N, C-alpha and C positions, 0 to 999 in steps of 0.2 A: 277331523272335527275337533278333536281334543287340542290340537295345535291352535286353532282359532280361538277356542275358549280360553286357553292359556294366555294368548295375546290380549284378549279382552280383559282378563283379570289383571294383567300387568298394567294396562292402561287405566283401569279403574283405580287401582292402588296408587298409580302415579298422580292422577288428578286429585285424589284424596290427600296425598302427601303435600303437593304444591299448594292446594287450598289451605291446608292446616298451617304450613310454613308461612304463608303470606298473611293469613288472618290472625293466627295465634302468636307466631314468632316475629311477625313484622319483617320478614325477609323480603323486602320489596325489590331487592336486586334480582329476584327470580323473574320479575316482569321485564319483558323485552325493552331494552333501551332506557329503563328507569334510572339506573346509575349514571348513564351518560348525559342526563339532563342537568341543567343548572340547579343549584341548591334551592333557589326561590321557587322554581317550577315544581320541584319535588315536594316541597312543603305545601304548595297550593293544591297539588294533586291529592296529597294526604288529607288536607282540610276538606276537599270536595268528596272524599270517600272513594276515589277512583281505585287505588290498589286494593282496598278492602273488598270492594265489589268484584274485582277480578278474582280474588281468592274465593269468594262465595260462588262465582260463576263456575269455577273449577269443581267446587264441592257439589253443586247442583248437577253438573255434567256427569260426575262419578255416580251420583245417586240414580240419575236417569238410566245410565248404562247398566247399573246393577239391577234395576227393576226390569229391564228388557232382557237381561242375560238368560232367564229361564226359557225364553223362546228357543234357545239353542237345543233344548232337550225335548222339544216337541216336533211334530211332523211338519210344522210350518216351513216351507221351502226357502223363504226369503228372510230368515231371521238375521243372517249376517248383514245383508243389505240394509235392513231396518235399523239395526243397532249402530252401524257406522254412519248411516245417513242421519240418524238422530244426533250423533256426536258432532258431525260437521255442521249441520244446520243450527243446532243449539249454541255451539261455541261461536260460530261466525255471526249469527244473529245477535248473540249476547254482546260481542265486541262492538258491533255497530251501535247497539243501544247504549253501551257504556261510554260512547264518545261524548254523550251529554255531560259527563263529569270531567271532561278534559278542561284545561285552563281555557278561558274564554277566547283568547287570541288564536288558539290552535284547534278550536272545537270544529269549525267548518271543514278544515283540512283533514281532521281525523275522521269525520263522517265520510268524506269522499274517499279517503285512502282505504278505510276498512270495508266500505261498500264495494270498491273495485276489487279488493282482495277476495271478498266473499263471492262476487259474481264470477271472477276468473277461476276460483277454486271449484265452485259448484259446476260451472260450465265444463271444466276439464274432466271432472269426475263423471258427470252425466255423459259426456262424449266417450269416455273410456268404457262405461258400462254399455252404451249402445254398440260400440265396436266389439266388446266382449260377447254380447248376445246376438251379434250378426250371424245369421245362419251360413252354412257352407254346403257344398255339394261336390260330388265326384264326377268329373267330365272325361269322356273317352275321346281321344284324338287319333285313334288308329294305331300308332306306334308308341303312344305315350298317354298318360292320364294326368289330370290336374285336380288338386283339391283347392277350391276357391276360398277367398277370404284371408284374414290375417293368419300368419304362420303357414299358409298353404303355398304350394309350388307345383312344378311339373316334374314327373318322374317317367323315365323310359320303361316300357314293359320289359325290355331286355335285362334291366337291372333287378327285377323282382326275383327273389329267392324262394319265397313261400307266401301262400295266401290261405287263410283259414277263417271259417265262420264260427264264432264263439257264442254260446248261449249265455255265458256269464262273463262279466268284465273282471279281469284280474284286479287284485287290490292295488290301488294307487297309493303309494306311501309318501310321496313328496312332490311339491310343485317346484320346478326349477325356474321356469319363466313362462308365464301364461295367465290364463283366466280360470280360476277354480270357482265357478259361480254355482248358484243354487241348483240350476237345472242343466248346466252345461260345463264341460271342461274342454279347454282349447289351449294348446301350446305344448311346452316341453315339461314332462312329468317323469318321475321315477315310478316304475311299475314292477311289482314283485315278480321275480323270476324272469323278467324281460329287460330290466335295466332302464336306461334313459330312453324315452319314447315320445313320439308326437301324438297328441290326443286331439281328436275332433269328435267328442262324445256328447250325445244327448243322454243324460242320466236316466236310468230305469226305462230305456227303450231298446229292448232286446230285438234281434241279436246284435253282435259286435263283429266288425270285420277287422281282422289282423293282417297287415301287409308288412312283410320284411323285404327290404331292398338291400343293396350292397352297403348303403350308408345309414339307412334309417329303419326304425321300427315304428309302425303307424297303426293306431287304433282309430277306427272311424265308424259311425253309424248314422242313420237317418231317423227322424221321428217316425217315419213310416217303415215298418219292418220289411215290407215287400220291396221297397226301394233298396234297402241294405242288401237283401238277397240278390237283387238285380245287379248291384255293384259287384257282388261276389262272383256271379256268373260271368260277367264281362271280364273281370281280372283273371278268373280261372281259365277261361277259354284263351286268353291272350298269352298265358304263361305256360301252357302245356307244350 
């Protein structure tokens, strides 16, 4: 959690710095492709107030993120999603709106380009979140088992070294590659005393099933505690 808060603070200060540099210091070169445009276009953009408004948009984004930051210290589960969702929507929506201050000849193209960027970015993020929140399950195939969904695969029962049912999930210290969402963790994470592990975890849904194979250390559970216990019984019987 502290890592995410640190990242948010860095982003807030970054937006504040860029906003201040553009509005107060007139460092318009910080705006993408501004210096690459002809001198007459640069002057027309300045006259239209385009770069100044870009700076103010960054200021406003920083203020909005700062106002939402206290959510991270509450019990609200989706604080991270809300904060980064606000940042993306506010910035992208702001850039579309600010296309009206482009030079007249390029205004329509700017609207189309920023709108396509916004649609593509939001679509990608929404798809990523749907993939991240997609549920998983453990399936028995007689001589092997499968964990379904992203990061899942098939393991032979013969490769299992240890199976254990845990009432408490060990501390997860670092995300290597995966989804660390409000209610779910899925992918490769560092776990204290276990090292690099594959997680398929519904948070705060005890118990947790630990599976150690020749190559992997896996933590998995179901939202339904009885189902997790059934998985444990299946794997225990197969590995005796």
